[in-house]
N, CA, C, O and the ligand as a Tripos MOL2 file, in Angstrom:
@<TRIPOS>MOLECULE
protein
  277   275    70     0     0
PROTEIN
NO_CHARGES

@<TRIPOS>ATOM
      1 N         -30.1260   -9.0370  102.6660 N.3       1 MET1
      2 CA        -31.2830   -8.6000  101.9030 C.3       1 MET1
      3 C         -31.7950   -9.7100  101.0030 C.2       1 MET1
      4 O         -31.6700   -9.6370   99.7810 O.2       1 MET1
      5 N         -32.3710  -10.7370  101.6120 N.am      2 SER2
      6 CA        -32.9730  -11.7570  100.7880 C.3       2 SER2
      7 C         -34.3140  -12.1160  101.4100 C.2       2 SER2
      8 O         -34.5030  -12.0460  102.6250 O.2       2 SER2
      9 N         -35.2240  -12.4970  100.5480 N.am      3 GLY3
     10 CA        -36.5410  -12.8090  101.0700 C.3       3 GLY3
     11 C         -37.5430  -12.8930   99.9450 C.2       3 GLY3
     12 O         -37.2050  -13.2260   98.8090 O.2       3 GLY3
     13 N         -38.7700  -12.5890  100.2760 N.am      4 SER4
     14 CA        -39.8190  -12.7520   99.2860 C.3       4 SER4
     15 C         -39.8350  -11.5950   98.2960 C.2       4 SER4
     16 O         -40.3210  -11.7310   97.1730 O.2       4 SER4
     17 N         -39.2930  -10.4450   98.7280 N.am      5 HIS5
     18 CA        -39.3430   -9.2880   97.8300 C.3       5 HIS5
     19 C         -38.4210   -9.5000   96.6440 C.2       5 HIS5
     20 O         -37.2250   -9.7450   96.8030 O.2       5 HIS5
     21 N         -38.9870   -9.4040   95.4720 N.am      6 LYS6
     22 CA        -38.1770   -9.6170   94.2740 C.3       6 LYS6
     23 C         -37.3890   -8.3560   93.9530 C.2       6 LYS6
     24 O         -37.9420   -7.2590   93.8690 O.2       6 LYS6
     25 N         -36.1120   -8.5340   93.7780 N.am      7 GLN7
     26 CA        -35.2510   -7.3960   93.5050 C.3       7 GLN7
     27 C         -35.3980   -6.9640   92.0550 C.2       7 GLN7
     28 O         -35.4030   -7.7890   91.1420 O.2       7 GLN7
     29 N         -35.5150   -5.6680   91.8610 N.am      8 THR8
     30 CA        -35.5810   -5.1760   90.4870 C.3       8 THR8
     31 C         -34.2170   -4.6390   90.0760 C.2       8 THR8
     32 O         -33.3720   -4.2980   90.9030 O.2       8 THR8
     33 N         -34.0450   -4.5820   88.7740 N.am      9 CYS9
     34 CA        -32.7590   -4.2140   88.1960 C.3       9 CYS9
     35 C         -32.2970   -2.8390   88.6710 C.2       9 CYS9
     36 O         -31.2110   -2.7040   89.2350 O.2       9 CYS9
     37 N         -33.1250   -1.8170   88.4400 N.am     10 GLY10
     38 CA        -32.7750   -0.4880   88.9230 C.3      10 GLY10
     39 C         -31.8210    0.2720   88.0270 C.2      10 GLY10
     40 O         -31.4770    1.4140   88.3300 O.2      10 GLY10
     41 N         -31.3860   -0.3260   86.9350 N.am     11 ALA11
     42 CA        -30.5020    0.3830   86.0140 C.3      11 ALA11
     43 C         -31.2540    1.5720   85.4240 C.2      11 ALA11
     44 O         -32.4540    1.5010   85.1580 O.2      11 ALA11
     45 N         -30.5210    2.6640   85.2270 N.am     12 LYS12
     46 CA        -31.1770    3.8490   84.6930 C.3      12 LYS12
     47 C         -31.4010    3.6800   83.1940 C.2      12 LYS12
     48 O         -30.4710    3.3970   82.4390 O.2      12 LYS12
     49 N         -32.6420    3.8570   82.7850 N.am     13 THR13
     50 CA        -32.9510    3.7270   81.3690 C.3      13 THR13
     51 C         -32.7560    5.0670   80.6730 C.2      13 THR13
     52 O         -32.4820    6.0780   81.3190 O.2      13 THR13
     53 N         -32.8950    5.0680   79.3860 N.am     14 ARG14
     54 CA        -32.7140    6.3110   78.6370 C.3      14 ARG14
     55 C         -33.7950    7.3270   78.9660 C.2      14 ARG14
     56 O         -33.6250    8.5200   78.7140 O.2      14 ARG14
     57 N         -34.8820    6.8710   79.5170 N.am     15 ARG15
     58 CA        -35.9320    7.8050   79.9180 C.3      15 ARG15
     59 C         -35.6420    8.4090   81.2770 C.2      15 ARG15
     60 O         -36.3250    9.3330   81.7210 O.2      15 ARG15
     61 N         -34.6240    7.8800   81.9320 N.am     16 GLY16
     62 CA        -34.2870    8.4060   83.2420 C.3      16 GLY16
     63 C         -34.9990    7.6750   84.3670 C.2      16 GLY16
     64 O         -34.8420    8.0160   85.5390 O.2      16 GLY16
     65 N         -35.7750    6.6790   84.0050 N.am     17 THR17
     66 CA        -36.4770    5.9110   85.0170 C.3      17 THR17
     67 C         -35.7010    4.6370   85.3180 C.2      17 THR17
     68 O         -35.0210    4.1030   84.4420 O.2      17 THR17
     69 N         -35.7940    4.1560   86.5290 N.am     18 PRO18
     70 CA        -35.1050    2.9050   86.8580 C.3      18 PRO18
     71 C         -35.7690    1.7130   86.1860 C.2      18 PRO18
     72 O         -36.9940    1.6410   86.0960 O.2      18 PRO18
     73 N         -34.9570    0.7860   85.7180 N.am     19 CYS19
     74 CA        -35.4760   -0.4100   85.0830 C.3      19 CYS19
     75 C         -36.2110   -1.2500   86.1290 C.2      19 CYS19
     76 O         -35.7020   -1.4630   87.2300 O.2      19 CYS19
     77 N         -37.3850   -1.7140   85.7890 N.am     20 ALA20
     78 CA        -38.2160   -2.4420   86.7500 C.3      20 ALA20
     79 C         -38.1930   -3.9380   86.5110 C.2      20 ALA20
     80 O         -38.9170   -4.6880   87.1650 O.2      20 ALA20
     81 N         -37.3680   -4.3710   85.5800 N.am     21 ALA21
     82 CA        -37.3080   -5.8010   85.2970 C.3      21 ALA21
     83 C         -36.6580   -6.5400   86.4680 C.2      21 ALA21
     84 O         -35.7630   -6.0000   87.1180 O.2      21 ALA21
     85 N         -37.0910   -7.7460   86.7370 N.am     22 PRO22
     86 CA        -36.4730   -8.5380   87.8040 C.3      22 PRO22
     87 C         -35.0460   -8.9020   87.4360 C.2      22 PRO22
     88 O         -34.7430   -9.1480   86.2680 O.2      22 PRO22
     89 N         -34.1780   -8.9370   88.4250 N.am     23 VAL23
     90 CA        -32.7830   -9.2490   88.1640 C.3      23 VAL23
     91 C         -32.6150  -10.7300   87.8440 C.2      23 VAL23
     92 O         -33.4580  -11.5600   88.1850 O.2      23 VAL23
     93 N         -31.5170  -11.0340   87.1900 N.am     24 VAL24
     94 CA        -31.1500  -12.4320   86.9880 C.3      24 VAL24
     95 C         -30.7330  -12.9850   88.3460 C.2      24 VAL24
     96 O         -30.0300  -12.3150   89.1030 O.2      24 VAL24
     97 N         -31.1610  -14.1910   88.6510 N.am     25 GLN25
     98 CA        -30.8820  -14.7490   89.9730 C.3      25 GLN25
     99 C         -29.3960  -14.7240   90.2970 C.2      25 GLN25
    100 O         -28.5660  -15.2040   89.5240 O.2      25 GLN25
    101 N         -29.0800  -14.1620   91.4410 N.am     26 GLY26
    102 CA        -27.6970  -14.0990   91.8830 C.3      26 GLY26
    103 C         -26.9260  -12.9420   91.2840 C.2      26 GLY26
    104 O         -25.7430  -12.7590   91.5710 O.2      26 GLY26
    105 N         -27.6000  -12.1560   90.4450 N.am     27 MET27
    106 CA        -26.9330  -11.0280   89.8070 C.3      27 MET27
    107 C         -27.5750   -9.7240   90.2580 C.2      27 MET27
    108 O         -28.6090   -9.7190   90.9250 O.2      27 MET27
    109 N         -26.9450   -8.6280   89.8830 N.am     28 ALA28
    110 CA        -27.4610   -7.3310   90.3260 C.3      28 ALA28
    111 C         -28.3230   -6.6620   89.2680 C.2      28 ALA28
    112 O         -29.0020   -5.6720   89.5410 O.2      28 ALA28
    113 N         -28.2910   -7.2190   88.0400 N.am     29 ARG29
    114 CA        -29.0210   -6.5770   86.9560 C.3      29 ARG29
    115 C         -29.8900   -7.5750   86.2000 C.2      29 ARG29
    116 O         -29.6580   -8.7830   86.2440 O.2      29 ARG29
    117 N         -30.9060   -7.0400   85.5010 N.am     30 CYS30
    118 CA        -31.7330   -7.8890   84.6660 C.3      30 CYS30
    119 C         -30.9390   -8.3180   83.4370 C.2      30 CYS30
    120 O         -29.8310   -7.8350   83.2020 O.2      30 CYS30
    121 N         -31.5100   -9.2190   82.6640 N.am     31 LYS31
    122 CA        -30.7210   -9.7580   81.5520 C.3      31 LYS31
    123 C         -30.4830   -8.7230   80.4610 C.2      31 LYS31
    124 O         -29.5830   -8.8760   79.6360 O.2      31 LYS31
    125 N         -31.2910   -7.6720   80.4600 N.am     32 LEU32
    126 CA        -31.0770   -6.6270   79.4520 C.3      32 LEU32
    127 C         -29.9460   -5.6940   79.8510 C.2      32 LEU32
    128 O         -29.3920   -4.9760   79.0180 O.2      32 LEU32
    129 N         -29.6110   -5.7150   81.1340 N.am     33 HIS33
    130 CA        -28.6080   -4.7670   81.6050 C.3      33 HIS33
    131 C         -27.3610   -5.4520   82.1390 C.2      33 HIS33
    132 O         -26.7340   -4.9800   83.0870 O.2      33 HIS33
    133 N         -27.0160   -6.5520   81.5280 N.am     34 GLY34
    134 CA        -25.7420   -7.1820   81.8780 C.3      34 GLY34
    135 C         -25.8410   -8.2430   82.9580 C.2      34 GLY34
    136 O         -24.8190   -8.7200   83.4500 O.2      34 GLY34
    137 N         -27.0580   -8.6200   83.3360 N.am     35 GLY35
    138 CA        -27.2020   -9.6300   84.3820 C.3      35 GLY35
    139 C         -26.6380  -10.9780   83.9900 C.2      35 GLY35
    140 O         -26.2700  -11.7790   84.8490 O.2      35 GLY35
    141 N         -26.5710  -11.2300   82.6880 N.am     36 LEU36
    142 CA        -26.0590  -12.5200   82.2270 C.3      36 LEU36
    143 C         -24.5430  -12.5160   82.0880 C.2      36 LEU36
    144 O         -23.9070  -13.5620   81.9580 O.2      36 LEU36
    145 N         -23.9820  -11.3090   82.1190 N.am     37 SER37
    146 CA        -22.5340  -11.2010   81.9620 C.3      37 SER37
    147 C         -21.8410  -11.4220   83.2950 C.2      37 SER37
    148 O         -22.4200  -11.1650   84.3510 O.2      37 SER37
    149 N         -20.6310  -11.8870   83.2510 N.am     38 THR38
    150 CA        -19.8790  -12.0810   84.4830 C.3      38 THR38
    151 C         -19.2370  -10.7790   84.9230 C.2      38 THR38
    152 O         -18.7250  -10.6670   86.0370 O.2      38 THR38
    153 N         -19.2700   -9.7930   84.0270 N.am     39 GLY39
    154 CA        -18.7120   -8.4920   84.3680 C.3      39 GLY39
    155 C         -17.2250   -8.4340   84.1250 C.2      39 GLY39
    156 O         -16.5910   -9.4530   83.8490 O.2      39 GLY39
    157 N         -16.6670   -7.2460   84.2260 N.am     40 PRO40
    158 CA        -15.2340   -7.0870   84.0040 C.3      40 PRO40
    159 C         -14.4470   -7.7870   85.0940 C.2      40 PRO40
    160 O         -14.7470   -7.6440   86.2790 O.2      40 PRO40
    161 N         -13.4470   -8.5400   84.6920 N.am     41 ARG41
    162 CA        -12.6940   -9.3200   85.6790 C.3      41 ARG41
    163 C         -11.2780   -8.7810   85.8880 C.2      41 ARG41
    164 O         -10.6230   -9.1080   86.8780 O.2      41 ARG41
    165 N         -10.8140   -7.9550   84.9510 N.am     42 THR42
    166 CA         -9.4490   -7.4490   85.0800 C.3      42 THR42
    167 C          -9.4540   -5.9250   85.1010 C.2      42 THR42
    168 O         -10.4110   -5.2950   84.6520 O.2      42 THR42
    169 N          -8.3870   -5.3410   85.6220 N.am     43 ASP43
    170 CA         -8.2940   -3.8790   85.6640 C.3      43 ASP43
    171 C          -8.3020   -3.3180   84.2570 C.2      43 ASP43
    172 O          -8.9150   -2.2820   84.0000 O.2      43 ASP43
    173 N          -7.6240   -3.9970   83.3430 N.am     44 ALA44
    174 CA         -7.5750   -3.5330   81.9630 C.3      44 ALA44
    175 C          -8.9770   -3.5380   81.3690 C.2      44 ALA44
    176 O          -9.3870   -2.5920   80.6970 O.2      44 ALA44
    177 N          -9.6960   -4.6070   81.6240 N.am     45 GLY45
    178 CA        -11.0550   -4.7080   81.1120 C.3      45 GLY45
    179 C         -11.9350   -3.6190   81.6850 C.2      45 GLY45
    180 O         -12.7500   -3.0200   80.9830 O.2      45 GLY45
    181 N         -11.7590   -3.3710   82.9750 N.am     46 ARG46
    182 CA        -12.5340   -2.3450   83.6330 C.3      46 ARG46
    183 C         -12.2530   -0.9770   83.0090 C.2      46 ARG46
    184 O         -13.1790   -0.2300   82.6940 O.2      46 ARG46
    185 N         -10.9810   -0.6590   82.8340 N.am     47 ALA47
    186 CA        -10.5910    0.6320   82.2670 C.3      47 ALA47
    187 C         -11.1450    0.7720   80.8600 C.2      47 ALA47
    188 O         -11.6300    1.8350   80.4700 O.2      47 ALA47
    189 N         -11.0680   -0.2980   80.1150 N.am     48 SER48
    190 CA        -11.5600   -0.2800   78.7410 C.3      48 SER48
    191 C         -13.0540    0.0050   78.7160 C.2      48 SER48
    192 O         -13.5300    0.7630   77.8710 O.2      48 SER48
    193 N         -13.7830   -0.5910   79.6270 N.am     49 ILE49
    194 CA        -15.2230   -0.3680   79.6760 C.3      49 ILE49
    195 C         -15.5260    1.0620   80.1120 C.2      49 ILE49
    196 O         -16.4180    1.7040   79.5600 O.2      49 ILE49
    197 N         -14.7920    1.5560   81.0910 N.am     50 ALA50
    198 CA        -15.0110    2.9260   81.5590 C.3      50 ALA50
    199 C         -14.7790    3.9160   80.4270 C.2      50 ALA50
    200 O         -15.5590    4.8490   80.2340 O.2      50 ALA50
    201 N         -13.7100    3.7050   79.6880 N.am     51 ALA51
    202 CA        -13.4100    4.6030   78.5730 C.3      51 ALA51
    203 C         -14.5160    4.5280   77.5340 C.2      51 ALA51
    204 O         -14.9650    5.5500   77.0150 O.2      51 ALA51
    205 N         -14.9460    3.3230   77.2370 N.am     52 GLY52
    206 CA        -16.0070    3.1400   76.2540 C.3      52 GLY52
    207 C         -17.2920    3.8190   76.6940 C.2      52 GLY52
    208 O         -17.9810    4.4440   75.8880 O.2      52 GLY52
    209 N         -17.6130    3.6950   77.9800 N.am     53 GLN53
    210 CA        -18.8400    4.2990   78.4870 C.3      53 GLN53
    211 C         -18.7690    5.8100   78.4180 C.2      53 GLN53
    212 O         -19.7450    6.4650   78.0540 O.2      53 GLN53
    213 N         -17.6000    6.3770   78.7710 N.am     54 ARG54
    214 CA        -17.4640    7.8340   78.7180 C.3      54 ARG54
    215 C         -17.6930    8.3170   77.2970 C.2      54 ARG54
    216 O         -18.4130    9.2880   77.0650 O.2      54 ARG54
    217 N         -17.0730    7.6300   76.3540 N.am     55 LEU55
    218 CA        -17.2040    8.0160   74.9450 C.3      55 LEU55
    219 C         -18.6630    7.9060   74.5130 C.2      55 LEU55
    220 O         -19.1980    8.7820   73.8340 O.2      55 LEU55
    221 N         -19.2760    6.8290   74.9160 N.am     56 ARG56
    222 CA        -20.6610    6.5970   74.5330 C.3      56 ARG56
    223 C         -21.5600    7.7030   75.0880 C.2      56 ARG56
    224 O         -22.4390    8.2110   74.3920 O.2      56 ARG56
    225 N         -21.3280    8.0630   76.3410 N.am     57 TRP57
    226 CA        -22.1280    9.1100   76.9520 C.3      57 TRP57
    227 C         -21.9510   10.4280   76.2210 C.2      57 TRP57
    228 O         -22.9150   11.1490   75.9630 O.2      57 TRP57
    229 N         -20.6980   10.7320   75.8920 N.am     58 ARG58
    230 CA        -20.4360   12.0080   75.2420 C.3      58 ARG58
    231 C         -21.1550   12.0430   73.8950 C.2      58 ARG58
    232 O         -21.8100   13.0310   73.5630 O.2      58 ARG58
    233 N         -21.0330   10.9790   73.1300 N.am     59 THR59
    234 CA        -21.6900   10.9100   71.8220 C.3      59 THR59
    235 C         -23.1920   11.0730   71.9690 C.2      59 THR59
    236 O         -23.8440   11.7600   71.1840 O.2      59 THR59
    237 N         -23.7140   10.4330   72.9800 N.am     60 TRP60
    238 CA        -25.1570   10.4880   73.1880 C.3      60 TRP60
    239 C         -25.6020   11.9050   73.5180 C.2      60 TRP60
    240 O         -26.6030   12.3940   72.9930 O.2      60 TRP60
    241 N         -24.8340   12.5680   74.4070 N.am     61 ARG61
    242 CA        -25.1880   13.9410   74.7920 C.3      61 ARG61
    243 C         -25.1060   14.8660   73.5930 C.2      61 ARG61
    244 O         -25.9670   15.7230   73.3950 O.2      61 ARG61
    245 N         -24.0730   14.6880   72.8020 N.am     62 GLU62
    246 CA        -23.9300   15.5240   71.6070 C.3      62 GLU62
    247 C         -25.1330   15.3430   70.7070 C.2      62 GLU62
    248 O         -25.6650   16.3030   70.1490 O.2      62 GLU62
    249 N         -25.5480   14.1130   70.5790 N.am     63 ARG63
    250 CA        -26.6910   13.8380   69.7110 C.3      63 ARG63
    251 C         -27.9530   14.5030   70.2690 C.2      63 ARG63
    252 O         -28.7570   15.0500   69.5150 O.2      63 ARG63
    253 N         -28.1150   14.4540   71.5650 N.am     64 LEU64
    254 CA        -29.2760   15.0910   72.1850 C.3      64 LEU64
    255 C         -29.2700   16.5830   71.8910 C.2      64 LEU64
    256 O         -30.2970   17.1670   71.5460 O.2      64 LEU64
    257 N         -28.1030   17.1870   72.0330 N.am     65 LYS65
    258 CA        -27.9770   18.6280   71.8060 C.3      65 LYS65
    259 C         -28.3860   18.9700   70.3950 C.2      65 LYS65
    260 O         -29.1160   19.9320   70.1590 O.2      65 LYS65
    261 N         -27.9050   18.1700   69.4540 N.am     66 LYS66
    262 CA        -28.2140   18.4480   68.0450 C.3      66 LYS66
    263 C         -29.6990   18.2900   67.7570 C.2      66 LYS66
    264 O         -30.2770   19.0190   66.9510 O.2      66 LYS66
    265 N         -30.2940   17.3300   68.4310 N.am     67 ASN67
    266 CA        -31.7170   17.0820   68.1810 C.3      67 ASN67
    267 C         -32.6310   18.0740   68.8970 C.2      67 ASN67
    268 O         -33.8410   18.1120   68.6710 O.2      67 ASN67
    269 N         -32.0140   18.8760   69.7690 N.am     68 ASP68
    270 CA        -32.8280   19.8380   70.4900 C.3      68 ASP68
    271 C         -33.4790   20.8360   69.5460 C.2      68 ASP68
    272 O         -32.7860   21.4360   68.7240 O.2      68 ASP68
    273 N         -34.7660   21.0290   69.6350 N.am     69 PRO69
    274 CA        -35.4650   21.9340   68.7290 C.3      69 PRO69
    275 C         -35.1570   23.4130   69.0190 C.2      69 PRO69
    276 O         -35.6740   24.2960   68.3360 O.2      69 PRO69
    277 ZN        -32.6240   -3.7620   83.6910 Zn       70 ZN70
@<TRIPOS>BOND
     1     1     2 1
     2     2     3 1
     3     3     4 2
     4     3     5 am
     5     5     6 1
     6     6     7 1
     7     7     8 2
     8     7     9 am
     9     9    10 1
    10    10    11 1
    11    11    12 2
    12    11    13 am
    13    13    14 1
    14    14    15 1
    15    15    16 2
    16    15    17 am
    17    17    18 1
    18    18    19 1
    19    19    20 2
    20    19    21 am
    21    21    22 1
    22    22    23 1
    23    23    24 2
    24    23    25 am
    25    25    26 1
    26    26    27 1
    27    27    28 2
    28    27    29 am
    29    29    30 1
    30    30    31 1
    31    31    32 2
    32    31    33 am
    33    33    34 1
    34    34    35 1
    35    35    36 2
    36    35    37 am
    37    37    38 1
    38    38    39 1
    39    39    40 2
    40    39    41 am
    41    41    42 1
    42    42    43 1
    43    43    44 2
    44    43    45 am
    45    45    46 1
    46    46    47 1
    47    47    48 2
    48    47    49 am
    49    49    50 1
    50    50    51 1
    51    51    52 2
    52    51    53 am
    53    53    54 1
    54    54    55 1
    55    55    56 2
    56    55    57 am
    57    57    58 1
    58    58    59 1
    59    59    60 2
    60    59    61 am
    61    61    62 1
    62    62    63 1
    63    63    64 2
    64    63    65 am
    65    65    66 1
    66    66    67 1
    67    67    68 2
    68    67    69 am
    69    69    70 1
    70    70    71 1
    71    71    72 2
    72    71    73 am
    73    73    74 1
    74    74    75 1
    75    75    76 2
    76    75    77 am
    77    77    78 1
    78    78    79 1
    79    79    80 2
    80    79    81 am
    81    81    82 1
    82    82    83 1
    83    83    84 2
    84    83    85 am
    85    85    86 1
    86    86    87 1
    87    87    88 2
    88    87    89 am
    89    89    90 1
    90    90    91 1
    91    91    92 2
    92    91    93 am
    93    93    94 1
    94    94    95 1
    95    95    96 2
    96    95    97 am
    97    97    98 1
    98    98    99 1
    99    99   100 2
   100    99   101 am
   101   101   102 1
   102   102   103 1
   103   103   104 2
   104   103   105 am
   105   105   106 1
   106   106   107 1
   107   107   108 2
   108   107   109 am
   109   109   110 1
   110   110   111 1
   111   111   112 2
   112   111   113 am
   113   113   114 1
   114   114   115 1
   115   115   116 2
   116   115   117 am
   117   117   118 1
   118   118   119 1
   119   119   120 2
   120   119   121 am
   121   121   122 1
   122   122   123 1
   123   123   124 2
   124   123   125 am
   125   125   126 1
   126   126   127 1
   127   127   128 2
   128   127   129 am
   129   129   130 1
   130   130   131 1
   131   131   132 2
   132   131   133 am
   133   133   134 1
   134   134   135 1
   135   135   136 2
   136   135   137 am
   137   137   138 1
   138   138   139 1
   139   139   140 2
   140   139   141 am
   141   141   142 1
   142   142   143 1
   143   143   144 2
   144   143   145 am
   145   145   146 1
   146   146   147 1
   147   147   148 2
   148   147   149 am
   149   149   150 1
   150   150   151 1
   151   151   152 2
   152   151   153 am
   153   153   154 1
   154   154   155 1
   155   155   156 2
   156   155   157 am
   157   157   158 1
   158   158   159 1
   159   159   160 2
   160   159   161 am
   161   161   162 1
   162   162   163 1
   163   163   164 2
   164   163   165 am
   165   165   166 1
   166   166   167 1
   167   167   168 2
   168   167   169 am
   169   169   170 1
   170   170   171 1
   171   171   172 2
   172   171   173 am
   173   173   174 1
   174   174   175 1
   175   175   176 2
   176   175   177 am
   177   177   178 1
   178   178   179 1
   179   179   180 2
   180   179   181 am
   181   181   182 1
   182   182   183 1
   183   183   184 2
   184   183   185 am
   185   185   186 1
   186   186   187 1
   187   187   188 2
   188   187   189 am
   189   189   190 1
   190   190   191 1
   191   191   192 2
   192   191   193 am
   193   193   194 1
   194   194   195 1
   195   195   196 2
   196   195   197 am
   197   197   198 1
   198   198   199 1
   199   199   200 2
   200   199   201 am
   201   201   202 1
   202   202   203 1
   203   203   204 2
   204   203   205 am
   205   205   206 1
   206   206   207 1
   207   207   208 2
   208   207   209 am
   209   209   210 1
   210   210   211 1
   211   211   212 2
   212   211   213 am
   213   213   214 1
   214   214   215 1
   215   215   216 2
   216   215   217 am
   217   217   218 1
   218   218   219 1
   219   219   220 2
   220   219   221 am
   221   221   222 1
   222   222   223 1
   223   223   224 2
   224   223   225 am
   225   225   226 1
   226   226   227 1
   227   227   228 2
   228   227   229 am
   229   229   230 1
   230   230   231 1
   231   231   232 2
   232   231   233 am
   233   233   234 1
   234   234   235 1
   235   235   236 2
   236   235   237 am
   237   237   238 1
   238   238   239 1
   239   239   240 2
   240   239   241 am
   241   241   242 1
   242   242   243 1
   243   243   244 2
   244   243   245 am
   245   245   246 1
   246   246   247 1
   247   247   248 2
   248   247   249 am
   249   249   250 1
   250   250   251 1
   251   251   252 2
   252   251   253 am
   253   253   254 1
   254   254   255 1
   255   255   256 2
   256   255   257 am
   257   257   258 1
   258   258   259 1
   259   259   260 2
   260   259   261 am
   261   261   262 1
   262   262   263 1
   263   263   264 2
   264   263   265 am
   265   265   266 1
   266   266   267 1
   267   267   268 2
   268   267   269 am
   269   269   270 1
   270   270   271 1
   271   271   272 2
   272   271   273 am
   273   273   274 1
   274   274   275 1
   275   275   276 2
@<TRIPOS>SUBSTRUCTURE
     1 MET1         2 RESIDUE 1 A MET
     2 SER2         6 RESIDUE 1 A SER
     3 GLY3        10 RESIDUE 1 A GLY
     4 SER4        14 RESIDUE 1 A SER
     5 HIS5        18 RESIDUE 1 A HIS
     6 LYS6        22 RESIDUE 1 A LYS
     7 GLN7        26 RESIDUE 1 A GLN
     8 THR8        30 RESIDUE 1 A THR
     9 CYS9        34 RESIDUE 1 A CYS
    10 GLY10       38 RESIDUE 1 A GLY
    11 ALA11       42 RESIDUE 1 A ALA
    12 LYS12       46 RESIDUE 1 A LYS
    13 THR13       50 RESIDUE 1 A THR
    14 ARG14       54 RESIDUE 1 A ARG
    15 ARG15       58 RESIDUE 1 A ARG
    16 GLY16       62 RESIDUE 1 A GLY
    17 THR17       66 RESIDUE 1 A THR
    18 PRO18       70 RESIDUE 1 A PRO
    19 CYS19       74 RESIDUE 1 A CYS
    20 ALA20       78 RESIDUE 1 A ALA
    21 ALA21       82 RESIDUE 1 A ALA
    22 PRO22       86 RESIDUE 1 A PRO
    23 VAL23       90 RESIDUE 1 A VAL
    24 VAL24       94 RESIDUE 1 A VAL
    25 GLN25       98 RESIDUE 1 A GLN
    26 GLY26      102 RESIDUE 1 A GLY
    27 MET27      106 RESIDUE 1 A MET
    28 ALA28      110 RESIDUE 1 A ALA
    29 ARG29      114 RESIDUE 1 A ARG
    30 CYS30      118 RESIDUE 1 A CYS
    31 LYS31      122 RESIDUE 1 A LYS
    32 LEU32      126 RESIDUE 1 A LEU
    33 HIS33      130 RESIDUE 1 A HIS
    34 GLY34      134 RESIDUE 1 A GLY
    35 GLY35      138 RESIDUE 1 A GLY
    36 LEU36      142 RESIDUE 1 A LEU
    37 SER37      146 RESIDUE 1 A SER
    38 THR38      150 RESIDUE 1 A THR
    39 GLY39      154 RESIDUE 1 A GLY
    40 PRO40      158 RESIDUE 1 A PRO
    41 ARG41      162 RESIDUE 1 A ARG
    42 THR42      166 RESIDUE 1 A THR
    43 ASP43      170 RESIDUE 1 A ASP
    44 ALA44      174 RESIDUE 1 A ALA
    45 GLY45      178 RESIDUE 1 A GLY
    46 ARG46      182 RESIDUE 1 A ARG
    47 ALA47      186 RESIDUE 1 A ALA
    48 SER48      190 RESIDUE 1 A SER
    49 ILE49      194 RESIDUE 1 A ILE
    50 ALA50      198 RESIDUE 1 A ALA
    51 ALA51      202 RESIDUE 1 A ALA
    52 GLY52      206 RESIDUE 1 A GLY
    53 GLN53      210 RESIDUE 1 A GLN
    54 ARG54      214 RESIDUE 1 A ARG
    55 LEU55      218 RESIDUE 1 A LEU
    56 ARG56      222 RESIDUE 1 A ARG
    57 TRP57      226 RESIDUE 1 A TRP
    58 ARG58      230 RESIDUE 1 A ARG
    59 THR59      234 RESIDUE 1 A THR
    60 TRP60      238 RESIDUE 1 A TRP
    61 ARG61      242 RESIDUE 1 A ARG
    62 GLU62      246 RESIDUE 1 A GLU
    63 ARG63      250 RESIDUE 1 A ARG
    64 LEU64      254 RESIDUE 1 A LEU
    65 LYS65      258 RESIDUE 1 A LYS
    66 LYS66      262 RESIDUE 1 A LYS
    67 ASN67      266 RESIDUE 1 A ASN
    68 ASP68      270 RESIDUE 1 A ASP
    69 PRO69      274 RESIDUE 1 A PRO
    70 ZN70       277 GROUP 0 **** ****
């Protein structure tokens, strides 16, 4: 999958729409979504990120619920 078509990031934004920013060359995401990062390299790092993301999601959902009119 390489060619003239510019790949877009596609990360889900908080609005629920896919990010339309062009990816960082050779990466899967735009620079706002971790394209500049090398990503998790170890299992421990991966687990740590997964745990952090779960917590973050839960906090975010709770906040949404509270803000619901
Ligand atoms: Zn993006």
